[in-house]
C-alpha positions in Angstrom: 0.0 0.0 0.0 1.3 3.4 -0.9 1.5 5.7 2.0 0.8 9.4 2.2 3.4 11.7 3.8 1.5 12.0 7.0 1.4 8.3 7.5 5.1 7.9 6.5 6.1 10.6 9.0 4.1 9.0 11.8 5.7 5.6 11.2 9.2 7.2 10.9 8.8 9.0 14.2 7.6 5.8 15.9 10.6 3.9 14.4 12.9 6.6 15.7 11.4 6.4 19.2 11.6 2.6 19.3 15.0 2.0 17.5 16.9 4.9 19.1 15.4 5.7 22.5 12.6 3.5 23.9 12.4 0.0 22.5 10.6 -0.9 25.7 7.5 1.1 24.7 7.0 -1.5 22.0 7.9 -4.4 24.1 11.2 -4.9 22.2 14.8 -5.3 23.2 17.6 -4.2 20.8 20.7 -6.4 20.6 24.1 -4.9 21.5 24.5 -3.4 18.0 21.0 -1.9 18.0 19.3 -4.5 15.7 15.8 -5.9 16.1 14.0 -8.4 13.9 11.8 -6.6 11.3 9.0 -9.1 12.0 9.0 -8.3 15.7 9.0 -4.5 15.0 6.0 -4.9 12.6 4.2 -7.1 15.1 4.7 -4.5 17.9 3.5 -1.7 15.7 0.4 -3.6 14.6 -0.4 -4.4 18.2 -0.3 -0.7 19.0 -2.7 0.1 16.1 -0.2 1.2 13.4 -1.0 -0.4 10.1 2.3 -1.6 8.7 3.7 -4.4 6.5 7.1 -5.1 5.1 6.4 -2.8 2.1 5.6 0.2 4.4 8.7 -0.4 6.5 10.9 -0.6 3.3 9.3 2.6 2.0 10.0 4.5 5.2 13.7 3.3 5.2 14.1 4.2 1.5 12.5 7.6 1.6 13.6 8.9 5.1 15.2 12.3 4.4 18.1 11.7 6.7 18.4 8.0 5.9 18.1 7.2 9.6 17.4 3.5 9.3 19.1 0.5 7.7 18.5 -3.2 7.2 21.2 -5.8 7.8 22.7 -7.8 4.9 19.9 -10.4 5.3 17.1 -7.9 5.3 15.6 -9.6 8.4 16.9 -7.1 10.9 16.6 -3.3 11.1 18.2 -0.5 13.2 18.8 3.2 13.5 22.1 4.2 12.0 22.9 6.8 14.8 21.2 9.0 17.4 20.7 6.4 20.1 20.1 7.4 23.7 20.2 3.7 24.7 23.5 1.9 25.1 24.5 0.3 21.8 27.8 -0.6 20.1 27.1 0.2 16.4 30.3 -1.6 15.3 31.5 1.1 12.9 35.3 1.1 12.1 37.3 4.2 13.0 37.9 6.4 9.9 40.0 9.4 9.0 37.6 12.3 8.9 37.5 15.2 6.4 39.6 18.1 7.5 36.6 20.1 8.6 33.2 18.9 9.8 30.0 20.8 10.7 27.8 20.5 13.7 24.3 22.0 13.7 22.8 23.5 16.9 20.5 26.2 18.1 22.0 29.7 18.5 21.0 29.6 22.1 23.4 26.8 22.8 26.5 28.6 21.5 27.6 30.1 24.8 27.8 26.7 26.4 29.4 25.0 23.3 32.1 27.6 23.0 32.9 27.3 26.7 32.7 23.5 27.1 32.9 22.1 23.6 30.3 19.9 22.0 29.1 17.1 24.3 27.0 14.1 23.3 24.7 14.8 26.3 22.0 12.0 26.2 23.0 10.7 22.8 25.4 7.9 21.9 27.8 10.3 20.1 28.2 13.9 18.8 26.9 14.1 15.2 28.7 16.0 12.4 28.6 16.2 8.7 30.1 17.9 5.7 26.6 18.8 4.5 25.6 22.3 5.9 21.9 21.8 4.9 21.6 18.6 7.0 23.2 20.2 10.0 21.1 23.4 9.7 18.0 21.2 9.7 19.2 19.5 12.9 19.9 22.8 14.6 16.5 24.2 13.5 14.7 21.6 15.6 15.8 23.5 18.8 15.6 27.1 17.7 17.4 29.5 15.3 19.9 27.2 13.6 23.7 27.9 13.5 26.6 25.8 12.3 29.8 25.2 14.3 32.9 24.4 12.2 35.2 21.8 13.7 38.9 21.2 13.0 38.4 17.4 12.6 41.9 17.0 11.1 43.5 18.4 14.3 41.2 16.3 16.5 42.1 13.2 14.6 45.8 14.0 14.9 45.4 14.5 18.6 44.0 10.9 18.9 40.2 11.4 18.8 38.3 8.6 17.1 35.8 9.3 14.3 33.2 6.9 12.8 31.0 7.4 9.7 27.6 5.9 9.2 26.0 4.7 6.0 24.2 8.0 5.6 27.5 10.1 5.9 27.0 11.3 9.5 30.3 11.5 11.4 30.3 10.4 15.0 32.7 11.1 17.9 32.6 11.1 21.7 33.1 14.8 22.2 34.5 17.9 20.6 36.7 19.9 23.1 36.4 23.7 22.7 39.9 24.3 21.3 38.9 22.3 18.2 36.0 24.7 17.4 37.0 27.0 14.5 34.1 29.3 14.1 30.3 29.6 14.0 28.4 30.1 10.7 24.9 31.5 10.6 22.2 30.0 8.5 22.3 33.1 6.3 26.1 32.9 5.8 25.8 29.2 4.9 23.0 29.9 2.4 25.0 32.7 0.8 28.2 30.5 0.6 26.1 27.8 -1.1 24.7 30.3 -3.6 28.2 31.7 -4.4 29.6 28.2 -5.0 26.6 27.1 -7.2 
């Protein structure tokens, strides 16, 4: 069955809740790497009144704007790629990051970030990207969006570990304040994109 955008968003939000934060609300337990059986997820959703089948789950995974979810190589298990507040070991191999990465946040968080660096807080890791648009969208969820530019090359040289997900989100444990290069407003980022286009 083809889903409308409202239904797709509702299922995606429920998948985010269950696969990243509260598997218990659906009566599920994630394995140590964050995986759960697709059949168990669908059964839990149906028990709570959400009409889903394999096709609807596949459509949400394929069309999610941030590519938040992935199937394992067998297609029988599913997990969130990142963003967990539950304890998981995603199993990504450490990678050499790009020289500069961006972190999206709300302008109201800048004072704390510039003083203490970027902390994972309740999440599994700090999220970064080379894509300004993605990071601005993340920041906009909490207020007026702003980007923080990070000297990832210097962090890596200093021994910090970086991991990259299948949707090109870079993860690390924390970003100490001395690796923060500058902040970039949404307007500056938009103008830079227009100039480079």
